VOFI-560028 format. One record per residue: residue in three letters; chain; x, y, z of N, C-alpha, C in turn. Coordinates in nm, 2 decimals. Atoms other than C-alpha are relative to their C-alpha. Layout:
# residues N
SITE    r  c    n_c1    n_c2    n_c3   ca_c1   ca_c2   ca_c3    c_c1    c_c2    c_c3
SITE  ALA  A       X       Y       Z       X       Y       Z       X       Y       Z
...
This chain:
# residues 92
SITE    r  c    n_c1    n_c2    n_c3   ca_c1   ca_c2   ca_c3    c_c1    c_c2    c_c3
SITE  UNK  A   -0.12   -0.08    0.01   -1.81   -3.02    1.95    0.04    0.03   -0.15
SITE  UNK  A   -0.03   -0.02    0.14   -1.77   -3.06    1.57   -0.08    0.11   -0.06
SITE  UNK  A    0.08   -0.11    0.05   -2.06   -2.83    1.51    0.06    0.14    0.03
SITE  UNK  A   -0.06   -0.12   -0.04   -1.88   -2.56    1.70    0.12    0.03   -0.10
SITE  UNK  A   -0.11   -0.02    0.09   -1.57   -2.61    1.48   -0.05    0.04   -0.14
SITE  UNK  A    0.05   -0.04    0.14   -1.78   -2.59    1.16   -0.05    0.14    0.01
SITE  UNK  A    0.05   -0.14   -0.01   -1.94   -2.27    1.28    0.12    0.10    0.00
SITE  UNK  A   -0.12   -0.09    0.00   -1.60   -2.12    1.36    0.07    0.01   -0.14
SITE  UNK  A   -0.06    0.01    0.13   -1.47   -2.23    1.02   -0.08    0.09   -0.10
SITE  UNK  A    0.09   -0.08    0.09   -1.78   -2.07    0.84    0.02    0.15    0.03
SITE  UNK  A   -0.02   -0.14   -0.04   -1.73   -1.75    1.04    0.13    0.06   -0.05
SITE  UNK  A   -0.14   -0.04    0.05   -1.36   -1.74    0.95   -0.01    0.02   -0.16
SITE  UNK  A    0.01   -0.01    0.15   -1.45   -1.80    0.58   -0.07    0.13   -0.04
SITE  UNK  A    0.08   -0.12    0.02   -1.71   -1.52    0.59    0.09    0.13    0.01
SITE  UNK  A   -0.08   -0.11   -0.03   -1.46   -1.28    0.74    0.11    0.02   -0.11
SITE  UNK  A   -0.10   -0.01    0.11   -1.19   -1.36    0.48   -0.06    0.04   -0.13
SITE  UNK  A    0.06   -0.05    0.12   -1.44   -1.31    0.20   -0.03    0.15    0.00
SITE  UNK  A    0.02   -0.14   -0.01   -1.53   -0.97    0.33    0.13    0.08   -0.02
SITE  UNK  A   -0.13   -0.06    0.01   -1.17   -0.88    0.36    0.05    0.01   -0.14
SITE  UNK  A   -0.04    0.00    0.14   -1.10   -0.99    0.01   -0.08    0.09   -0.09
SITE  UNK  A    0.08   -0.10    0.08   -1.39   -0.79   -0.13    0.04    0.14    0.02
SITE  UNK  A   -0.05   -0.14   -0.03   -1.26   -0.48    0.04    0.13    0.03   -0.08
SITE  UNK  A   -0.13   -0.01    0.07   -0.91   -0.54   -0.11   -0.03    0.02   -0.15
SITE  UNK  A    0.03   -0.01    0.15   -1.06   -0.59   -0.46   -0.06    0.14   -0.03
SITE  UNK  A    0.06   -0.13    0.01   -1.26   -0.27   -0.41    0.11    0.11   -0.01
SITE  UNK  A   -0.11   -0.10    0.00   -0.94   -0.08   -0.33    0.09   -0.02   -0.12
SITE  UNK  A   -0.08    0.02    0.13   -0.76   -0.24   -0.63   -0.06    0.08   -0.11
SITE  UNK  A    0.06   -0.08    0.11   -1.01   -0.07   -0.85    0.02    0.15    0.01
SITE  UNK  A   -0.03   -0.15   -0.03   -0.91    0.27   -0.69    0.14    0.03   -0.04
SITE  UNK  A   -0.14   -0.03    0.04   -0.55    0.24   -0.81    0.00    0.10   -0.11
SITE  UNK  A   -0.01   -0.10    0.11   -0.47    0.55   -1.02    0.07   -0.05   -0.12
SITE  UNK  A   -0.07    0.04    0.12   -0.34    0.53   -1.37    0.13    0.08   -0.03
SITE  UNK  A   -0.12   -0.08    0.02   -0.04    0.75   -1.31    0.07    0.02    0.14
SITE  UNK  A   -0.07   -0.03   -0.12    0.23    0.83   -1.05   -0.05    0.13    0.06
SITE  UNK  A    0.05   -0.12   -0.07    0.11    1.07   -0.79    0.10    0.12    0.00
SITE  UNK  A   -0.10   -0.11   -0.01    0.44    1.27   -0.79    0.03    0.05   -0.14
SITE  UNK  A   -0.05   -0.04    0.13    0.55    1.28   -1.16   -0.10   -0.02   -0.11
SITE  UNK  A    0.11    0.03    0.10    0.23    1.17   -1.34    0.04   -0.08   -0.12
SITE  UNK  A   -0.04    0.10    0.11    0.41    0.90   -1.54   -0.11   -0.10   -0.01
SITE  UNK  A    0.11    0.09    0.02    0.15    0.67   -1.69    0.03   -0.14    0.06
SITE  UNK  A   -0.01    0.13   -0.06    0.08    0.33   -1.52   -0.09   -0.09   -0.07
SITE  UNK  A    0.08    0.10    0.07   -0.04    0.02   -1.71   -0.02   -0.12    0.09
SITE  UNK  A    0.03    0.11   -0.09   -0.22   -0.23   -1.48    0.03   -0.13   -0.06
SITE  UNK  A   -0.02    0.13    0.07   -0.17   -0.50   -1.74    0.15   -0.03   -0.02
SITE  UNK  A   -0.14    0.02    0.01    0.21   -0.46   -1.75    0.06   -0.06    0.12
SITE  UNK  A   -0.05    0.07   -0.11    0.36   -0.72   -1.52    0.12    0.07    0.07
SITE  UNK  A   -0.12   -0.07   -0.06    0.69   -0.53   -1.47   -0.04    0.12    0.07
SITE  UNK  A    0.05   -0.12   -0.07    0.51   -0.21   -1.38   -0.07   -0.04    0.13
SITE  UNK  A    0.08    0.04   -0.12    0.28   -0.39   -1.13    0.10   -0.05    0.11
SITE  UNK  A   -0.09    0.06   -0.10    0.58   -0.56   -0.96    0.10    0.11    0.05
SITE  UNK  A   -0.10   -0.10   -0.04    0.81   -0.25   -0.95   -0.06    0.13    0.06
SITE  UNK  A    0.06   -0.12   -0.06    0.57    0.04   -0.86   -0.04   -0.02    0.14
SITE  UNK  A    0.04    0.00   -0.14    0.48    0.12   -0.50   -0.14    0.05    0.02
SITE  UNK  A    0.14   -0.04   -0.03    0.12    0.14   -0.37   -0.01    0.02    0.15
SITE  UNK  A    0.03   -0.03   -0.14    0.03    0.31   -0.05   -0.15    0.01    0.03
SITE  UNK  A    0.14    0.00   -0.03   -0.31    0.24    0.10   -0.02    0.05    0.14
SITE  UNK  A    0.04   -0.05   -0.13   -0.46    0.43    0.39   -0.14   -0.06    0.02
SITE  UNK  A    0.13    0.07   -0.03   -0.73    0.20    0.53   -0.10    0.09    0.06
SITE  UNK  A    0.10   -0.09   -0.06   -0.89    0.47    0.74   -0.08    0.08   -0.10
SITE  UNK  A    0.07   -0.08    0.10   -0.97    0.69    0.45   -0.02   -0.07   -0.14
SITE  UNK  A    0.01    0.08    0.12   -0.95    0.42    0.18    0.05    0.07   -0.12
SITE  UNK  A   -0.06   -0.06    0.11   -0.72    0.62   -0.03    0.12   -0.08   -0.05
SITE  UNK  A   -0.10    0.09    0.06   -0.48    0.45   -0.27    0.09    0.10   -0.08
SITE  UNK  A   -0.10   -0.09    0.07   -0.16    0.63   -0.39    0.10   -0.09   -0.07
SITE  UNK  A   -0.09    0.08    0.08    0.07    0.51   -0.66    0.13    0.08   -0.03
SITE  UNK  A   -0.13   -0.07    0.03    0.44    0.59   -0.71    0.09   -0.08   -0.09
SITE  UNK  A   -0.09    0.07    0.08    0.68    0.50   -0.98    0.13   -0.03    0.08
SITE  UNK  A   -0.12    0.03   -0.08    1.02    0.35   -0.87    0.09    0.12    0.02
SITE  UNK  A   -0.09   -0.11   -0.01    1.21    0.67   -0.94   -0.05    0.10    0.11
SITE  UNK  A    0.06   -0.09   -0.11    0.98    0.89   -0.72    0.00   -0.07    0.13
SITE  UNK  A    0.00    0.07   -0.13    0.96    0.62   -0.45    0.14    0.00    0.06
SITE  UNK  A   -0.13    0.00   -0.05    1.34    0.60   -0.43    0.04    0.14    0.05
SITE  UNK  A   -0.03   -0.14   -0.04    1.37    0.98   -0.41   -0.07    0.03    0.13
SITE  UNK  A    0.07   -0.03   -0.13    1.11    0.99   -0.13    0.07   -0.08    0.11
SITE  UNK  A   -0.07    0.07   -0.10    1.29    0.72    0.06    0.13    0.07    0.04
SITE  UNK  A   -0.12   -0.07   -0.03    1.62    0.91    0.03   -0.03    0.13    0.08
SITE  UNK  A    0.03   -0.12   -0.07    1.45    1.23    0.15   -0.04   -0.03    0.14
SITE  UNK  A    0.03    0.04   -0.13    1.31    1.05    0.45    0.12   -0.03    0.08
SITE  UNK  A   -0.13    0.03   -0.07    1.65    0.91    0.54    0.08    0.12    0.03
SITE  UNK  A   -0.07   -0.12   -0.02    1.81    1.25    0.50   -0.06    0.08    0.12
SITE  UNK  A    0.08   -0.08   -0.10    1.54    1.41    0.72    0.03   -0.07    0.14
SITE  UNK  A   -0.02    0.07   -0.12    1.58    1.13    0.98    0.14    0.02    0.05
SITE  UNK  A   -0.14   -0.03   -0.04    1.96    1.17    0.98    0.02    0.14    0.05
SITE  UNK  A   -0.01   -0.14   -0.04    1.93    1.54    1.01   -0.06    0.03    0.14
SITE  UNK  A    0.06   -0.02   -0.13    1.70    1.53    1.31    0.07   -0.06    0.11
SITE  UNK  A   -0.09    0.07   -0.11    1.93    1.29    1.50    0.12    0.09    0.03
SITE  UNK  A   -0.12   -0.09   -0.02    2.22    1.54    1.45   -0.04    0.11    0.09
SITE  UNK  A    0.05   -0.11   -0.07    2.01    1.82    1.58   -0.02   -0.03    0.15
SITE  UNK  A    0.03    0.04   -0.13    1.91    1.63    1.89    0.13   -0.03    0.08
SITE  UNK  A   -0.13    0.03   -0.07    2.27    1.52    1.97    0.08    0.13    0.03
SITE  UNK  A   -0.07   -0.12   -0.02    2.39    1.88    1.94   -0.05    0.08    0.13
SITE  UNK  A    0.06   -0.07   -0.11    2.16    2.00    2.22    0.05   -0.04    0.13
């Protein structure tokens, strides 16, 4: 029974290594500027890394980067659109 546990543990470790290598590969695809306003991004600046937003599409393996100002503006736009569509539905 212990050999089965070891095999399962090895398989799990292999899967996690594959997943980590995929994520590291996607990290190398992070652009060096905001997609919306083209503000420069420094991967070595801790504050930038912690405050900027990254959107990853696993299917197409695309990585998009947004500065905090553009990200907030996009979130507000989505909220306004969402609120507007609810009003239109309730009027019908």
